[in-house]
Every structure is written in C-alpha cells, then in structure tokens.
C-alpha positions in Angstrom: -14.5 13.7 6.2 -16.9 15.7 8.5 -20.6 15.9 7.3 -20.4 12.7 4.9 -22.9 10.1 5.6 -21.7 6.7 5.1 -24.7 4.7 5.6 -25.3 2.0 3.1 -28.5 2.7 0.5 -31.6 -0.4 1.3 -30.2 -1.6 -2.0 -26.8 -1.8 -1.3 -28.0 -3.4 2.6 -30.0 -5.9 0.8 -27.0 -6.9 -1.7 -24.5 -7.3 1.6 -26.7 -8.7 3.4 -27.0 -11.6 0.4 -23.4 -12.1 0.2 -23.3 -12.1 4.1 -25.5 -15.1 4.2 -23.1 -17.0 1.0 -19.3 -15.7 3.5 -18.0 -19.5 3.8 -18.9 -20.4 0.6 -17.2 -17.1 -1.0 -14.3 -17.7 1.2 -13.8 -21.4 0.4 -13.9 -20.5 -3.1 -11.4 -17.9 -3.1 -8.9 -20.1 -0.5 -8.9 -22.9 -3.3 -8.3 -20.2 -6.2 -5.8 -18.9 -4.2 -3.6 -21.9 -3.5 -4.3 -23.2 -7.2 -2.8 -19.7 -8.1 0.2 -19.7 -5.8 1.0 -23.4 -6.9 1.6 -22.0 -10.4 3.3 -18.8 -9.6 6.0 -20.8 -8.1 7.7 -21.1 -11.2 8.0 -16.9 -11.4 9.6 -16.6 -7.3 12.8 -15.7 -8.9 11.4 -12.9 -10.5 8.6 -11.8 -8.0 7.7 -12.2 -4.4 4.4 -14.2 -3.7 2.1 -13.7 -0.6 3.4 -15.9 2.6 1.0 -17.8 4.3 2.8 -18.4 7.6 2.2 -20.7 10.3 -1.4 -20.0 12.5 -2.8 -17.6 9.5 -5.8 -18.0 7.4 -6.6 -16.0 5.0 -9.6 -15.4 3.5 -7.9 -13.9 0.1 -10.4 -10.9 -0.8 -6.7 -9.5 -2.0 -4.1 -11.7 -4.1 -1.5 -9.4 -4.2 2.2 -10.3 -5.9 5.5 -7.9 -5.5 8.1 -7.1 -8.0 10.9 -4.8 -9.0 9.7 -1.1 -8.2 11.0 -0.2 -11.9 8.6 -2.9 -13.5 5.8 -2.4 -11.6 3.8 -0.2 -14.2 5.0 -1.9 -16.8 3.7 -5.5 -16.1 0.3 -3.7 -15.0 0.0 -2.4 -18.5 1.1 -5.9 -19.7 -1.4 -7.8 -18.0 -3.8 -5.0 -19.1 -3.1 -5.7 -22.7 -3.9 -9.7 -22.1 -7.7 -8.1 -20.8 -6.3 -8.8 -17.1 -7.4 -6.4 -14.7 -4.3 -6.0 -12.8 -3.4 -2.5 -10.5 -1.8 -1.0 -7.7 -3.2 -1.3 -4.1 -3.0 1.5 -2.2 -1.1 4.9 -1.5 0.4 4.9 1.7 -1.5 7.2 3.8 1.2 9.0 5.4 2.0 10.3 1.8 -2.0 11.1 1.5 -3.1 14.5 1.5 -4.0 13.9 5.3 -1.1 12.5 5.8 0.8 15.2 4.6 -1.3 17.7 6.7 0.1 15.8 10.0 3.1 16.4 9.1 4.5 13.8 7.4 6.6 13.3 4.5 7.8 11.1 1.4 10.6 9.4 3.3 9.2 8.9 6.5 8.0 5.4 6.5 10.3 3.8 3.7 8.9 -0.1 3.9 5.9 0.9 3.5 6.6 3.1 0.3 8.8 0.6 -0.8 5.4 -2.2 -0.8 3.2 0.1 -2.0 5.6 1.0 -5.3 6.0 -3.0 -5.8 3.0 -4.2 -5.1 0.3 -5.7 -8.0 -3.1 -7.3 -7.2 -4.2 -9.6 -9.4 -7.9 -10.9 -10.0 -9.6 -13.0 -7.1 -12.7 -13.8 -6.9 -14.8 -16.8 -6.1 -16.1 -17.5 -9.5 -12.4 -17.7 -11.2 -12.3 -20.9 -13.5 -9.0 -22.6 -13.5 -8.8 -21.4 -17.4 -8.9 -18.0 -16.2 -6.3 -18.5 -13.9 -4.3 -20.2 -16.2 -4.8 -17.2 -18.4 -3.2 -15.0 -15.8 0.2 -17.5 -15.2 0.3 -17.3 -19.1 -0.1 -13.4 -19.3 2.3 -12.9 -15.9 4.9 -15.3 -17.6 4.9 -13.2 -21.2 4.8 -9.9 -19.7 7.6 -10.4 -16.9 
C-alpha cells in the first residue's frame, strides 16, 4: 500500500542474517521432517490429498499442506487445535481480496484457486520437530478425520 515502510528493523535484520547462515541445515531438517510425515500420512490418503513431489522438483517445505473435502476443513482444523496442534487454513485467493474485488474480480472467476483455498490445511512444519511430535500430529489427524 502507498506510504508503507517495508524495511526490516536492525533487530529483525540481525535475526534474518543468522537464519540465512543456517539455511542449508534448516532446509535439510525440513525435508527430513516432511519425508517422514508423508510416509506416515500415506495411510490416510483415501481421506485427504497429500502434497505431491514431482520429478525434477526439490521443495524446501516451508509449508506442509494437505487438502481435505471442503465441508470438513474447518472441523478438522478445530479438531487438530483441540489436540494442541496449530493447524490453519493457508490463503485467501487474491482475486477475492479487497484489492481483487476493486480490480473487478469476483467469486467464481478462478474456481480452481477457490477450491484449493477452501480445502487446504497447513500442518506444523519446522526444523526442530521431533518424530514423536510428528507421530502425535498423525495420530490426532487420524482421530479427527
């Protein structure tokens, strides 16, 4: 928006700089956690859509998202939260945002984007997750799904 200052403060810059130094290790750990989670979630693949890693891609797993039927997404998010798991929806399609509407877009213009947004759940994914925590996420998902 006009007039915003989007420069990091010195403190945030220092934190970001330290994280950049650890980027390779962070990425390696995220990939390891995501691979483990994908293996464990295969047994639920008839009830949800797992992330697909296609040939020639190398995701860094800054987000681990699954998809579920539209009519159960919010129930599953709240169910996972009842187990202390910070699950959330991910995004609002830009064409349905205030600016998108100002530009003339409306709901229904991009149905695939809208469907993905309505069915996507972000699961916790960070480098220091323990296997026991990943197992807990899977067990809770099995219960609430």
